[in-house]
LOPAFI-608693 format. One record per atom (N, C-alpha, C): residue in one letter; y, z negated, x. Coordinates in steps of 0.001 Angstrom, whole numbers, plus 500000, padded with zeros to 6 digits. Atoms other than C-alpha are relative to their C-alpha. Last residue first. Example, Ala and Ser with C-alpha at 12.3 -4.5 7.8 and 13.67 -1.06 7.14 Angstrom:
% LOPAFI-608693
S498810500060499180
S498940492860513670
S501090499270499230
A498810500000500890
A495500492200512300
A501200500000500900
***
This chain:
% LOPAFI-608693
S499621498772500687
S403701265860859565
S500211501090501026
A499736498881499100
A402084262600860513
A500364501223499193
L500797500008498772
L401923259154858994
L500379501166500906
V500734498748499993
V404729258740856505
V499247500070501312
G500505499565498705
G406118255299855659
G499196501282499858
R500495498641500060
R407985253478852952
R499460500379501360
P499654499101498914
P408406249756852616
P499392501372499805
E501234499339499576
E408169248058849193
E500355500994501098
A501024501038499815
A411025245591848804
A498691500606500470
A500683500396501233
A413535248375849380
A498920498982500304
P501228499308500345
P415595248423852570
P499398499477498709
E501075500982500084
E419225247171852597
E498724500725499581
G499741501167500835
G421333250179853477
G498876498995500083
L498652500519499727
L421261252641856346
L500269498736499212
P499062500047501122
P417502253200856249
P501342499399500406
L499738501400500318
L415706254179859469
L501068499913498919
L498975500077501032
L414074257557860080
L500143498549499578
L499928501297500649
L412197257925863384
L501149500034499002
T498803500172500809
T411165261332864622
T499918498679499243
F500169501064500982
F408690261725867459
F501330499801499293
T498831500709500511
T408945265078869198
T499556498959498977
T500183500816501206
T406215266562871375
T501316499343499630
G499509501367500038
G406085269238874047
G499808499358498642
V498548499963500238
V405667272934874826
V500579498586499987
G499328499247498948
G402182273324876346
G501495500060499847
Q500607500096498681
Q400544272201873111
Q500694500921500997
E500558498693499675
E402949272035870227
E499466499931501421
S500359499716498612
S403867268736868618
S499452501399500115
R500387498590499950
R405375267203865529
R499795500355501468
V500224499355498712
V405519263509864789
V499723501480499780
R500667498704500087
R406772261287862020
R499819500571501395
L500269499520498651
L407746257635861630
L499171501268499885
Q501053498996499904
Q409381256450858418
Q499865500434501455
G499764498688499431
G411498253405857669
G498790500905499985
G499601499067501055
G411560250351855435
G500199501414500476
M498536499932500010
M411579247861858322
M500501501019498979
K499501501302500443
K407951246987857571
K501518499956499977
Q500212500133501440
Q407104250680857780
Q500578498689499480
V499019499134500663
V408699250918861220
V499857499907498488
L498692500651499927
L406697247927862442
L501065500813499275
S499991501152500900
S403417249420861200
S501364499322499990
H499976499475501366
H404116252762862877
H500080498870498985
S498663499453500245
S405003251008866113
S500121500516498570
I499104501140500218
I401812248936865926
I501408500492499701
S500399500637501256
S399711252080865484
S500926498836499664
L499449499219501105
L401683253894868184
L499627499404498651
G498544499884499935
G401024251174870742
G500600500730498821
L499332500755501063
L397496250253869659
L501502500226499951
G500000499195501209
G395317252720871589
G500689499317498841
T500858500587501040
T394560249994874127
T499881500896498781
G499306500327501244
G395848251883877157
G499023499469498973
S498583499623499935
S395077253026880680
S500768499687498733
G499229500971499237
G391768251178881112
G501476500300500065
A500401501386500208
A389699254160880027
A500798499074500898
P501250500418499354
P391679257380880380
P499716498532499737
K499819500390498608
K394381258124877804
K498658499609500606
T500523498914499175
T393535260020874629
T500162499690501478
T499198499611498858
T393920256901872514
T499329501151500721
F500194498608499593
F392749255664869135
F500932500322501158
F500992499855498934
F392480251881868928
F499762501447500403
P500205501075499023
P394415251718865633
P498868500333500960
D501175500836500278
D395044255129864027
D499883498903501045
F499553501305500474
F398632256389864461
F498821499081499645
I499271500704498939
I397546259283866698
I500524498640499563
R500574501307499696
R394811260319864292
R500856499150500924
P500090500888501182
P396303263312862445
P499558498580500325
L498726500392500604
L397476264840865789
L499859499095498772
V499710501395499665
V394094264857867526
V501188499477499197
E501067500820500551
E392713268067865998
E500225498517500245
P499939500095501468
P396061269784866548
P498924499107499415
P500868499024500666
P396047268965870293
P500031499821498483
I501149500673500599
I399101266909871386
I499142501045499299
G500214499878501437
G401720268306873765
G498715499327499546
H501137499132500297
H401584268834877537
H499731500168498518
G501307500224499406
G405047267470878204
G498924500933499492
S500466498639499687
S408549268708877441
S498628499930500655
D500385499776498609
D409526265480875710
D499569501442500170
S500723498764499700
S411425264661872549
S499678500083501480
V500370500177498594
V412555261320871091
V499085501162500355
D501017499111499459
D414405262042867844
D499779499676501462
V500126500075498547
V416272259273866008
V498861500922500412
R501142499288499408
R417486259827862467
R500051499881501509
V499676499613498632
V419714257316860701
V498748500620500586
F500726500478498839
F418962257371857021
F500745500320501286
G499894501455499972
G420690257679853644
G499292499374501179
G500053500594501328
G421244261378854149
G500225498504500080
E500698499043500857
E420590262269857772
E499815499363498628
R500117500507501375
R422889260611860324
R499376501075499138
A499148499335500994
A422212261620863881
A499820499305498666
T499776500791501213
T420631260363867094
T500938500751499071
R498938499546500893
R419058262398869886
R500108499065498820
V499870501038501012
V417005261447872921
V501216500325499154
R498803499848500829
R415818264334875092
R499974498932498905
L500139500981501073
L413410263748877961
L501304500032499211
T498844500575500685
T413369266897880033
T499535498977498975
H500244500617501300
H410936268226882609
H501264499367499438
R500820499127500844
R411089270650885514
R499834499462498583
Q499214498825500366
Q413994269041887405
Q499241500932499053
P499110500277501137
P412173265695887297
P500833501199499569
A499129498828500078
A409357267060889503
A500950499838498827
G499760499392498694
G407263264154890775
G500909501203499978
P498970500589499143
P405723262983887533
P500169500787501300
Q500486500160498627
Q403839265306885135
Q501096499407500881
M499464499010499061
M405012264731881559
M499520499688501420
S500539498686500372
S403069262959878769
S500461501099500951
Q501378499863499531
Q403646259593880472
Q499382501344499638
I500003499888498534
I407397259924880042
I498589500253500516
A499418498699499648
A407063260617876299
A499965500211501513
N500989498966500334
N404698257669875828
N500503501379500392
I501051500079498972
I407166255432877705
I498918501034499729
V499462499475498742
V410026256610875458
V498929499998501092
L499839498550500116
L408067256135872236
L500487500622501299
N501321499382500094
N406883252649873213
N500102501519499950
L500596500055498665
L410347251604874343
L498627500664500003
F499339499022499136
F411861252791871061
F499349500048501375
V500405498669500443
V409283250841869037
V500606501065500902
Q501408499860499631
Q409823247642871052
Q499486501382499607
S500011499680498573
S413577248130870714
S498575500167500505
L499554498620499884
L413096248259866933
L500026500432501466
R501113499132500356
R411047245074867065
R500380501470500131
S501009500098498951
S413752243214868996
S498820500921499705
E499567499406498732
E416518244501866728
E498916499958501062
C500205501131499101
C414776243874863395
C500255500520501413
A501278500046499287
A416242246559861165
A499898498675500735
F500596501314500242
F419088247434858822
F498602499987500600
V501131499980500921
V420850250391860398
V499527498571499779
P501160500841499679
P424296250575861975
P498899500164498951
P499909501342500596
P426591253563861372
P498772499169500394
L501218500395500714
L426577256474863867
L500162498598499407
E499544500711501200
E430082257527864784
E498819499520499153
G499122501103499640
G429224258496868364
G500487499188498818
D498914499940500968
D426258260589867267
D500874498771500248
Y499733501074500947
Y424215260558870432
Y501110500389499046
E499143499340500993
E422744263511872294
E500240498999498872
K499669500820501162
K421277261990875452
K500966500759499099
V498911499397500764
V419541264246877987
V500211499139498758
L499656500597501284
L417411262517880622
L501186500732499380
T498548500112500145
T415919264647883379
T500295499475498599
A499262499061500855
A412239264015883882
A501494499741500075
T500776499102500860
T409517262374885971
T500829501064499300
R500992499260499209
R410651260282888937
R499345501125499204
K499318499235498951
K413890259160887235
K499027500800500854
L499412498744500444
L412023258192884071
L500540500838501143
E501053499029500306
E409726255555885515
E500590501374499714
S500765499786498775
S412530253610887201
S498869500997499788
H499333499143499020
H414836254113884223
H499137500298501219
A500946498969499568
A412470252776881558
A500537500850501145
M501281500618499670
M414330249497881020
M499029501018500595
R499801500724498739
R417663251330881229
R498696499338500439
L499966499002498936
L416401253771878597
L500284499356501356
V501372499557499718
V415429250857876355
V499989501001501157
F500732501113499414
F418889249269876545
F498594500440500419
D499509500133498622
D420557252618875911
D499272498875500730
L500608498939499209
L418338253106872842
L500444499921501461
S501396500363499813
S419361249718871425
S499279501041500849
G500055501084499021
G423027250544871986
G498570499590500290
N499683499437498685
N422673253885870221
N499913498934501090
V501130499212499510
V420871252229867305
V500279500558501388
N499393498822499369
N423458249503866739
N498881500808500657
V500325499755498592
V421562247089864471
V500692501278500450
P499401498764499466
P422568245555861119
P499760500112501505
A498557500162499872
A420063242817860153
A500579501305500538
L499291498740499872
L416436242564859102
L501504499749499986
A499000499784501043
A414723239246859792
A500729501310500269
N500376498876500845
N411679239588862059
N500986500251498866
D499528500397501324
D413209237432864761
D499758501184499074
P499782498950500993
P411274237861867972
P500397499425498648
A501162499906500898
A411765234910870309
A500271501058498944
R499684500392501371
R414523235671872813
R498754500173499135
S500033501461500080
S413393235637876435
S500346499501498609
F501346500462500315
F412478239292876154
F499918498485499914
F500333499560501361
F416130240306875944
F498639499442499580
S499736501141500878
S416754238217879066
S499761500346498537
M501169500891500003
M415042240981880990
M500205498829499055
D501033499376500814
D417825243362879936
D498734499143499940
R499567500072501397
R420486240990881253
R498945500605499070
V500160501392500419
V418600240567884494
V500390499837498536
I501442500243500140
I418292244342884821
I499744498582499506
D500454499357501240
D422003244765884092
D498511499762499766
R499454500756501129
R422935242183886760
R499525500581498670
I500797501231500100
I420600243864889258
I500468499168498810
R501304499587500522
R422304247194888551
R499091498780499830
K499809499793501439
K425683245539888983
K498696500436499337
C499929501310500642
C424489244243892327
C500210500111498499
G501328500614499991
G423375247709893400
G500004498648499307
D500838499299500978
D426643249291892308
D498615499366499906
L499546500371501334
L428623246615894177
L499145500664498915
S500435501381500225
S426527247119897296
S500418499516498622
E501436499964500285
E426990250889897066
E499466498598499711
A500167499411501328
A430755250428896773
A498524500041499608
I499611501006500994
I430795248028899762
I499789500527498579
V500997501074499981
V428806250443901891
V500311498950498947
E501226499499500633
E430987253384900851
E498935498911499933
K499762499901501449
K434194251464901616
K498745500452499262
A500017501355500557
A432817250465905023
A500214500032498491
E501387500434500091
E431993254088905847
E499892498611499365
T500641499180501041
T435534255162905049
T498555499565499784
F499570500504501309
F436949252231907052
F499353500779498847
V500652501294500211
V434828253210910050
V500375499429498647
G501375499758500423
G435902256838909762
G499247498702499723
A499927499466501376
A439568255801909860
A498596500263499456
L500145501104500944
L438759253634912884
L500090500472498543
H501408500173500356
H438130256793914952
H499786498859498997
A500449499054501032
A441831257698914786
A498559499743499579
P501047499114499471
P442984254609916672
P499423500879498879
F501271500323500654
F446229253288915140
F498925500970500483
G501088500094499023
G448979253841917771
G498653499642499386
P499995498996498905
P451852253145915354
P498852499742500980
T499552500564498720
T450761250970912349
T499970501078501078
G498538499794499860
G450634252679908943
G500540499466501318
T499745498564499852
T446845253087909091
T501490500299500108
L500266499518498641
L446539249402909799
L500326501474500168
Q499096500597498995
Q448273248124906667
Q499804500611501387
R498636499522500237
R446597250508904221
R500966499466501066
E499923498596499609
E443157249893905746
E501423500529499814
L499996499918498540
L443605246133905561
L500149501434500466
D498695500471499513
D444571246295901896
D500104500150501511
E499015498968500357
E441523248462901071
E501392499603500482
S500203498842499128
S439204246142902980
S501036501075499715
W499485500340498663
W440646243055901238
W499887501185500946
G498533500017500053
G440099244655897832
G500610499693501356
Q499544498637500245
Q436514245546898626
Q501527500072499968
L500124499263498744
L435846242140900180
L500480501433499830
Y498933500452499104
Y437188240376897046
Y499978500794501299
G498742499504500556
G434963242524894831
G501182499588500863
L499925498577499689
L432047241865897143
L501280500615499447
N499652499841498583
N432778238143896964
N500103501455500404
S498630500450499791
S432857238116893162
S500443500225501446
L499097499015500609
L429740240232892908
L501465499628500217
V500041498784499187
V427904237991895380
V500960501049499448
Y499292500227498744
Y428997234770893670
Y500091501299500799
A498569500093500313
A428022236097890216
A500806499771501270
M499507498635500144
M424669237171891633
M501489500002499648
P499700499409498691
P424120233634892898
P500540501425499892
N498971500754499265
N424558232296889329
N500275500574501384
N498640499785500501
N422717235051887444
N501065499277500822
I499311498877499355
I419589235072889591
I501462500091499589
E499976500152498546
E418071231662888846
E500815501090500679
H499218501180499649
H418972231691885135
H500160499870501517
A498592499733500306
A417777235261884653
A500878498828500403
I499447499102498965
I414525234509886453
I501488500238499762
G499879500726498727
G413818231495884256
G500625500854501080
A498954501010500167
A414596233360881023
A500221499225501297
A498695499342499888
A412569236342882211
A501139498994499874
L499752499674498594
L409527234175882843
L501381500609500176
A499801501265499291
A409724232660879358
A500298500241501474
G498713500568500376
G410248236102877864
G500292498705500719
V498968499269499249
V407385237604879811
V501373499429499694
S500123500439498604
S405164234877878400
S501030500682500877
A499449501354499929
A406471235552874885
A499930499462501424
L498542499878500024
L405858239264875402
L500664498629500082
R499567499493498691
R402314238507876466
R501513500122500062
E500104501109499053
E401810236330873405
E500443500435501391
N498879500897500256
N403140239139871212
N499984498805500950
Q498794499371499468
Q400714241569872841
Q501224499101499791
I500061500080498530
I397816239210872246
I501260500584500615
S499746501395499652
S398861238831868602
S499987499807501507
Q498562500182500150
Q399066242623868291
Q500389498572500348
Q499339499370498848
Q395572242870869746
Q501516499850499911
E500297500795498811
E394249240339867235
E500706500575501218
L499178501208500061
L396062242094864399
L499754499108501214
R498612499612499758
R394544245427865406
R500910498776500017
R499820499802498560
R391129243815865728
R501435500404500334
K500119501298499331
K391305242460862204
K500244500141501493
E498747500714500205
E392600245783860903
E499981498643500696
T498916499313499297
T389676247648862465
T501313499247499879
L499454500836498936
L387057245081861404
L501198500631500707
D499605499174498858
D386313246744858058
D500698499132501046
H498573500154499706
H384642244231855740
H500328500763501279
G499584499973498602
G381255245421854451
G501509499909500163
V498535500039500057
V379598244548851144
V500497499844501428
L499353500270498720
L375931245564850976
L501512500073499816
L498544499942500130
L373878245364847777
L500622499578501318
L499348500670498882
L370176246179848150
L501498500210499873
R498894499277499385
R368354247015844924
R500585499170501126
R499331500751498932
R365014245950843471
R501051500901500652
S499079499224499165
S363601247118840129
S500675499104501018
S500756499462498871
S360532245433838662
S500870500786500958
G501326499554500384
G362622243242836373
G499227500446501225
V499949499971501460
V366117243087837767
V498683500588499518
E501271499774500694
E366197242051841418
E500223499923498494
Q499794500060501442
Q369348242397843566
Q498673500348499311
L501031499296500746
L368810241596847258
L500234499781498508
S500828500808500902
S371954240574849098
S499021500902499269
A500962499234500794
A373966241852852068
A499177499056499124
V500790500992500722
V377144240502853690
V499106500784499045
V500676499713501269
V378451242987856240
V499296498762499475
D500734501242500206
D381041242678859028
D499412500076498592
L499883500774501231
L381941246290859667
L499283498668500175
A500806501212500176
A382566248323862813
A500305499308498679
F499122501047500502
F383704251878863457
F499108498839499561
R500516501230500582
R381884254278865753
R501127499143499430
E499706501186499218
E383154257795866319
E499541498755499258
G501138500427499206
G381449260832864822
G500246498784500859
R500021499263498734
R384630262492863655
R498889499528500934
P500110498555500242
P384151261436860015
P499931500825501280
S498818499483500693
S383492257865861232
S499831501496499763
C499299498874499374
C380004256676862205
C501143500481499111
L500216498772500759
L378738253216861294
L500864501096500619
G499343498744499655
G378362250152863525
G499599501125499068
L500874498876500327
L377537246741862113
L500750501300500258
N499686498857499139
N379718244194863929
N499015501150499786
E498704500001499328
E378088241245862208
E500130501232500897
L500027499091498853
L375253241698859729
L501391500050500603
R498658499714499486
R374727238830857291
R499865500853501255
L499903499666498581
L371580238687855186
L501456500220500356
T498610499886499563
T370381237531851794
T500014500239501509
G499115500061501165
G367083237876849899
G501475500111500333
R499125501168499900
R364854236963852837
R500948499861498816
S500761501250500066
S361923239289852123
S500893498769499976
L500924499955501131
L363727242507851216
L499203498706499856
L499267500359501218
L366576241621853599
L499071499962498790
S499925501459500058
S364159241687856542
S500694499531498731
Q501342500459500356
Q363420245341855836
Q499967498483499854
L500168499709501428
L367158246022855823
L498609499602499524
S499199500964500764
S367495244237859186
S499843500224498503
Q500729501272500001
Q364612246251860671
Q500752498940499196
R501166499830500875
R366299249507859648
R499214498695499896
L499524500027501386
L369577248300861181
L498828500144499028
P499674501384500384
P367852247452864471
P500483499882498559
E501220500777500102
E366282250972864469
E500287498532499688
R500700499779501266
R369530252762863667
R498754499131499853
E499931501207500842
E371749251296866400
E499159500120498733
H500622501112499301
H370926253826869178
H500029498696499194
E501452499842499835
E371570256741866814
E499343498785500642
P500274499288498750
P375015255612865676
P498514499947500314
A499701500758498785
A374800254359862072
A499834500885501227
L498544500032499836
L375033256545858947
L500402499284501285
A499572498740499390
A371325257427859231
A501509500054500202
E500068500144498542
E370536253739858600
E500455501273500712
F498830500727499503
F371783254156855043
F499991499895501520
S500439501263499425
S369214256863854286
S501196499290500628
T499979500041498538
T370976259491852195
T499502498642500477
H501353499756499479
H369847259646848552
H499960500102501529
F501121500454500820
F373501259827847420
F498676500475500597
L500684501121499361
L375967260363850280
L498750499562499240
T500629499508498766
T377196263835849303
T499226498903500727
P501193499175500291
P377797262604845741
P499290500504501244
A501197500739500417
A380035259762847041
A498795500904499737
A500003500313501426
A382524261984848859
A498669499378499617
R500890499167500811
R382541261764852649
R500077499562498543
G499449498653500075
G385038260503855223
G499138500961499202
L501003499035499546
L382850257517856047
L500516501437499954
L500407500329498632
L385738255050855890
L499028501032500558
R498889499753499057
R387268256738852854
R499572499744501438
E499766498554499888
E383999256982850917
E501072500303501037
A501076499466499161
A383232253325851700
A500153501509500177
V499714500452498630
V386631252306850310
V498947500541500958
P499003499147499326
P386061254494847227
P500326499573501428
N498673500109500616
N382835252648846296
N501012500838500779
V499018500533499048
V379286253696847135
V501336499917499292
E498591499991500399
E376238254289844931
E500833499453501145
I499922499706501431
I372511254985845223
I501453500151499565
I498743500297500697
I372198255175849008
I499925500450498543
R499223498793500288
R368647255130850372
R501204499649499122
G498810499922499157
G367298251930851947
G500812501260499813
A500318499274498771
A363747252246850595
A501209500151500917
E500887500836499192
E364389249536847991
E499651500661501328
D501275500280500642
D367375251444846645
D499109499235500976
L501138499249499487
L370814251035848149
L498779499733499138
L501169500406500766
L374198249997846737
L498853500912500415
F501111499056500042
F377052250204849259
F498888499403499134
V501159500483500740
V380443248486849036
V498955501124499926
A500944498919500255
A383293248927851542
A498754499421499331
D500998499775498960
D385873246176851193
D499116501178499624
G499297499374498885
G389060246096849118
G499078500266501165
S500149500526498641
S386882245428846101
S500848500777500999
S498926500916499616
S388215246219842637
S499938499548501451
E498657499496500294
E386282249332841643
E501098499110500546
F499736498702499373
F382967248630843310
F501466500397499844
L499911500215498558
L382987244949842386
L500360501291500705
Q498737500711499784
Q383754245808838767
Q500222499747501490
R498919499028500198
R380984248391838839
R501354499358500215
N499935499138498815
N378586245877840362
N501140500998499883
R499448500800498903
R379424243368837641
R500135500834501270
A498582500231500300
A378934246026834955
A500660499185501108
E499277498764499695
E375676247157836576
E501492499841499743
T499945499849498533
T374413243574836596
T500786501237500392
Q499034501004499537
Q375316243220832925
Q500174500067501503
K498642499588500377
K373636246516832105
K501010498924500474
V499622498912499091
V370513245477834090
V501428500445499711
Q499685500628498719
Q370404242207832176
Q500436501050501025
L498677500609500143
L370604244140828900
L500429499329501302
R499018498912500024
R367696246329829965
R501420499456499903
L499817499546498617
L365715243252830959
L501035501124500061
K499266501066499305
K366250241831827467
K500283500398501443
L498605499902500436
L365198245144825919
L500870498941500690
L499424498805499369
L362023245151827991
L501474500166499621
L499782500324498595
L361334241555826919
L500617501193500744
E498813500867499920
E361836242473823253
E500322499634501450
V498840499125500248
V359342245337823658
V501292499197500120
Q499827499232498765
Q356879242886825218
Q501164500984499865
R499278500883499071
R357438240586822249
R500208500674501363
K498569499892500359
K356490243553820027
K500828499066500869
L499426498770499441
L353204243735821936
L501484500146499650
A499919500139498542
A352331240111821249
A500657501227500624
L498892500912499691
L353203240486817557
L500167499827501510
L498760499281500311
L350960243559817233
L501220499134500331
N499778498987498958
N348107241781819010
N501334500731499789
R499548500703498789
R348444238765816715
R500282500987501135
R498643500506500253
R348297241048813650
R500548499290501241
Q499087498852499866
Q345320242888815116
Q501452499583499767
Q499908499699498563
Q343527239567815572
Q500961501166500257
E499173501006499337
E344345238537811992
E500154500290501488
D500619501316499873
D343023241735810410
D500877499079500846
L499681500520498660
L345282244578809280
L499380498617500122
V499597501401499968
V343632246305806258
V500281499627501457
R500780500897499157
R343367250063805706
R500568498590499924
P499816501445500189
P344548252899803502
P499120499208500954
Q500938500499501011
Q344489256398805003
Q500180498492499861
R499924499095501153
R347104258387806882
R498987499624498928
D501211499195500191
D347661255559809330
D500175500848498757
I500073499222501249
I350739253896810789
I498660500747499958
V501198499165499916
V351512251229813409
V499779500622498628
C500805499772501201
C354958249717813810
C498800500890500311
L501165499349499398
L357001248041816537
L499029500180498833
T501377500509500076
T360118247425814558
T499115500682501040
G500936498974500446
G363906247699814486
G498620499402499943
L499544498703499503
L366964245806815766
L499145501143499472
T501139499089500017
T366597242546813867
T500483501414500336
F499827498887500932
F369364240139814897
F498815500956500119
G500682500131501279
G368339236825816462
G500189501115499004
D499259500873500908
D370785236347819360
D499471500071498561
E499975501355499449
E368348237667821970
E500724499034499071
S499103500122498850
S367726240717819782
S499983498550500479
L498793500814500099
L364671240813817533
L500831500077501280
I499529500185498620
I362004243490817059
I501359499312499938
P498566499877499707
P360387243139813617
P500317499691501467
A499561501306499495
A356597243741813457
A501458500116500423
G498859500023499092
G355694246722811252
G500401498589500381
A499783501399499592
A352381247508809565
A501103499999501043
Y498850500289499119
Y351964250736807554
Y500003498510500315
F499972501348499424
F348952252323805851
F501196499861500939
R500662500902500932
R349192255324803520
R500097498558500504
I500249501391499609
I351627257673805192
I499289499255498877
Y500965500548500976
Y351275261332804329
Y499595498566500375
P501351500071499385
P352974262723807511
P498974499311499109
A500275500318498591
A353928264873805723
A500944498891500462
G500107498848499101
G354389264694801928
G499723499539501419
A500405498853500811
A354012262216799076
A499804501253500856
V501308500326500579
V354065259278801438
V499466501203499226
L500897500126498852
L356890260424803728
L498594499601499563
P500419498673499525
P358675261708800591
P499072499944501211
N499339499686498717
N358676258141799196
N499518501353500510
A499240498757500151
A357540258094795569
A500702500440501286
A500844498946500571
A354747255561796162
A500727501336499891
F500150498847499106
F356864253484798540
F499264501187499372
R498841499811499120
R358316250490796672
R499935501329500762
P498862499419500741
P355798250807793821
P501234500223500866
D498911500977499904
D352899250286796278
D501230500590499324
Q500157500946501093
Q349769252223795269
Q501114498958499974
S500022499216501235
S350521255295797366
S499865499109498768
A498641499696500456
A351617252992800202
A499994500759498683
D500126498672500612
D348128251551800614
D501342500336499358
E501387499533499828
E347786248557802957
E499781501376499393
V500204499202501220
V351532247976803395
V498631500640500144
V501234499216500081
V351966245168805962
V499942500691498639
L500109499373501316
L355367243755806971
L498753500880500009
V500508498632500073
V354960241491809995
V499945500459498529
H501372499831499553
H357135238398809954
H499575501458499810
E500179500683498734
E360847237574809792
E498613500253500579
R500974501082499966
R361543240116807087
R499949499372501383
E499497501059500871
E364529242333806279
E499090498785500015
I498993500781499272
I363741244473809314
I500625498915499139
A500592500909499005
A360477245578807669
A501048499138500684
F500550501182500681
F362151246991804561
F499495498981501015
T498867500630500674
T364358249382806568
T499552498751499251
C499436501035499132
C361332250013808766
C501199499307499375
F500677501264500280
F359544251839805942
F500660498864500782
S500806500668498973
S362084254629806313
S499372498715499489
V501403499819500344
V363225256888803451
V499076499212500934
C500231500253501421
C366902255833803375
C498534500172499599
R500268501416500255
R367006255516807150
R499590499761498553
E498908500630500736
E366665259249807665
E499627498559499667
T500026499654501424
T364109260148810293
T501192499324499329
E499330500895500949
E364136260226814102
E499740500469498574
R499194500995499299
R362619261729817264
R500637498999499049
V499137500702500966
V359718263775815819
V500758498905500740
G498783499247500322
G358331266294818319
G500930499325499023
P499366499206498938
P354823264801818343
P501214500767499500
L499047499140500724
L354125262214815641
L500749500856501017
G500564499534501269
G350944260472816877
G500919500844499168
V501315499391499819
V352460258369819653
V499484500398498619
N500649499352501137
N356172257679819693
N498633500530500446
A501325499584499538
A358514255580821820
A499194500452498793
K499953500111498539
K362278255051821424
K498673500420500614
F501225500429499348
F362087256367817864
F500175499989501523
W500211499177498794
W365327256495815908
W498837499423500788
Q500838500776499099
Q365728255244812326
Q499627500933501153
R501237499376499541
R368735256723810623
R499132498946500675
D500488499031500983
D371958255970808732
D498663500634500390
R499312500107501286
R373341252828810404
R499377500916498950
D498552499798499857
D370742252652813182
D500631499948498607
V499332499642501251
V367219251207812857
V501506500031500213
L498746500749500021
L365230251255816089
L500842500511498839
S498988499431500882
S361576252345815842
S501222499091499968
V498919500974499819
V359033251731818578
V501189500607499286
L498600499684499679
L356262253789817036
L500752498743500422
A499296501252499687
A352473253920816579
A501388500365500515
I498536499949499817
I350369256650814908
I500527498608500329
P499570498828499222
P346628257439815022
P501488499997500365
V499233499055500830
V345409253971814013
V500451501170500864
G500875498938500471
G342704251656815396
G500685500997499112
C500017500034501468
C344931248571815628
C499146501128499400
L500452501311500466
L344184247930819295
L499898499934498477
Q501394500232499630
Q344382251630820227
Q499477498687499421
A500840499097500797
A347599252358818330
A498526499740500268
A499941500458501393
A349253249268819815
A499109500869499111
L500869501165500125
L348099250217823337
L499962499489498561
Q501375499537499801
Q349612253694823106
Q499020498845499798
V500430499377501260
V352764252195821590
V498579500563500124
I500157500994501076
I353111249764824515
I499521500651498713
D501258500731499799
D352454252381827213
D499746499009498855
D501102499120500397
D355210254608825806
D498657499286500136
Y500075500016501460
Y357698251723826017
Y498831500862499506
E500305501370500419
E357037251175829732
E499853499898498476
S501447500239499991
S356815254935830358
S499645498604499515
E500294500833498835
E360432255544829327
E498542499565499907
P501215500824500052
P361523258348826992
P499799499224501303
L501238499281499703
L365131259523827380
L498790499074499872
T500343499936498569
T367994257690825704
T498666500729500164
D499946498633499469
D369188258562822183
D499788500073501515
L500182498896500936
L369850254902821263
L500181501338500708
I501325499395499871
I369455252502824171
I499787501197499086
D499711498628499570
D372981251200824831
D498692500787500191
Y501082499579499101
Y371640247636824568
Y500188501433500505
R499849500673498704
R374931246347823175
R498947500469501007
R499235499136499089
R374634248997820462
R500244499338501363
L500791498837499588
L371828247117818703
L500747500827501046
A501042500485499094
A373795243851818655
A499166501160500522
Q499338500320498729
Q376813245639817166
Q498987499522501037
L499743498723499334
L374520247149814512
L500715499781501343
R501287499485499538
R373235243689813605
R500179501310500762
K500350500759498793
K376785242325813464
K498671500479500579
E499088499597498927
E377766245089811055
E499671499277501299
E500384498661499556
E374642244467808962
E500906500484501135
Y501203500105499169
Y375338240730808789
Y499618501366500564
L499585500635498756
L378883241388807555
L498818499867500961
L499366498973499171
L377565243853804982
L500444499432501348
G501007499010499623
G375170241243803565
G500563501064500912
P500921500511498982
P377744238432803663
P498982501037500465
P501043500845500601
P380348240497801755
P499006499569501082
L501246499365500388
L383087241854804055
L499073499003499307
M501138500620499321
M386545240250804053
M498703500611499485
***
């Protein structure tokens, strides 16, 4: 255990280091104080001296140009910090404590010294505000009061410095831990600091943003309202900005909900803006709308399936009976002598009509069965799913669109094991990929285009490739196709959420969704789904 004196000294040094002021650059506020102290006391030298472990360091200095510090063992301040009041040495050459001091015997030839102790907020002496002369003199009462008043100003500056450090620490914690975009601006609205989320949204590194006017980040037609809002913040202190538009790396608008506050520390004012990205919120809202639509379709499909299934069963049964009866009748009549030859053609035509009717009714039955898929509420639980069967279901759903556009080629692995997935969600992903593929090809000439659907086992995954021979995706667009709300379709032709939602669903099922494309040749989306139970943390790859 340290002796009381050493323990106090360690705590005093800890208090000094809390201010993080040693070896900092000169500051005009401190320089002004020493200039005034020298003037009021009528001396050539005045210092703000901070006493470190082995040295005294001068934060402000008038009268000793080029001198930043001296050894503590020869400093007058070492004696001054042991007192609660001003230490006055009227003639150091006559004072036994200082007569042999090299600063008295040699340059700067100190004779007069008066030092007022500078205290930390918790009462530890950090150093002194001192005045020095090269000739003996007396400090009168008014000068003493002036010196004490000025040292309190030094203490106030140190207190403000500590407050700034605490504010900076809180801001730094906010910057590093926040999931929102954080901007720190100066009073003129120029960027001082941004956090990694803001860097990502803006697509720019922090150093390239420093000193940039914040309003310049907004679309041109939104800059003036933003400038007025920042001006209002200076007087109001707090502000909320809804749907604030800023420009993405590609010049497109993205929106933030911003909470702004005015930070005041001493004479310094800063604007702190915390912005929540609305992209995810909108994506979830659109996904909710889509789920509601699917639920509505499901309710309608359930009713239609119930109303159609019963009569369709009668029709299929009767057509089957009619087909068998027609075949029996034809066999009996054709063996009868004098059977008219032209009736053979009638029976042939009748068989074709009945066969076509059966095919049509079976098609209706399959459509009703497929529609009933949507009548089941989505179950997000992962379970074994037959991928080939799920793809067949989707291709039947898309048949009417596909037959006018492309030739379907299926390359299925017949021994494909099941995957762990959510069947309804997986079918939603497949349908999205198939419809996108169809829409990328020009309709009206199915012999010119091919939709190829391939399944295979690849390591611990089932691989599904959906390939088209369409126009392809431009290289500059390819990295963004999974971004929410991004679409190259004409206005009103899509929300830009299909691929984003599909990518999200695949990740939640522990899979990966990739894309490769060549303009004028076509595009292939590759889906990798795990064979076993997926890991707790889903995997996912955007584009490759």
